[in-house]
Each structure stands twice: as C-alpha cells, then as structure tokens.
C-alpha positions in Angstrom: 132.2 133.6 161.4 132.5 137.4 161.1 132.3 138.9 157.7 134.3 142.1 157.0 132.1 144.6 155.3 134.4 146.4 152.8 133.4 150.0 152.4 135.1 152.9 150.7 136.2 154.2 154.1 138.4 151.3 154.9 140.0 150.8 151.5 143.1 152.7 150.6 144.5 153.2 147.1 148.3 153.4 146.5 148.0 157.2 146.5 146.2 157.0 149.9 148.9 154.7 151.3 151.6 157.1 150.1 150.0 160.0 151.9 149.1 157.9 155.0 152.7 156.6 155.4 154.6 159.5 153.8 156.5 156.9 151.7 157.0 156.8 147.9 155.3 154.2 145.8 158.6 152.5 145.2 159.3 152.3 148.9 155.9 150.9 149.7 156.2 148.1 147.1 159.8 147.4 148.3 158.6 147.0 151.9 155.7 144.8 150.7 158.3 142.6 148.9 160.3 142.4 152.1 157.2 141.4 154.0 157.2 144.6 156.1 153.9 145.9 154.8 150.7 144.0 153.9 149.9 143.1 150.3 147.0 144.9 148.7 143.7 143.0 148.0 142.4 142.7 144.5 139.2 144.8 144.1 138.6 144.5 140.3 140.7 143.5 137.3 143.6 145.8 137.4 142.7 147.5 140.6 144.0 146.9 144.1 143.6 148.5 147.5 144.8 148.1 151.0 142.5 147.4 154.0 143.1 150.3 156.4 143.0 147.8 159.3 145.8 145.7 157.8 148.0 148.7 157.3 147.4 150.1 160.8 148.2 146.7 162.4 151.4 146.2 160.4 154.5 146.2 162.4 156.2 148.5 159.9 153.5 151.1 160.2 153.9 151.0 164.0 157.6 151.7 163.5 156.8 154.6 161.3 154.5 156.1 163.9 157.3 155.8 166.5 159.8 157.5 164.2 157.4 160.5 163.7 156.7 161.1 167.3 
C-alpha cells in the first residue's frame, strides 16, 4: 500500500485554487457541488485544502486547460 505524503507543496488553499484555475470562489464551490471539481480534504478543524494531484487530474481542470490554449 502506498501512503501519500502530504506536504505544503501539494496542498492548495481556496485562494491557491482560485489563482490556479482563474475561477472565483463561488464558481469553484458550484463546480464542486456539480461534481466537476474534487472536494477539498479536511486539514484541521475549520481548514480545508485541495490535493494538487486531485485538481490536476480532474476532468474539469483539463477542460479549463484546453479553453486557455
């Protein structure tokens, strides 16, 4: 079994995800609700983050990349 080592480099805050995708917070959460973007993981009480690998592998992010090229 492989264990994912979570480091600061592969965790993204909502602010990071907004910059990374060029989407607003509202759009990101709307797309999560639709199932188009991955849900964040709970880091501590009241704090969540996204795994960079989950975001990069999401189908929605791949569509964003195509739209910007």
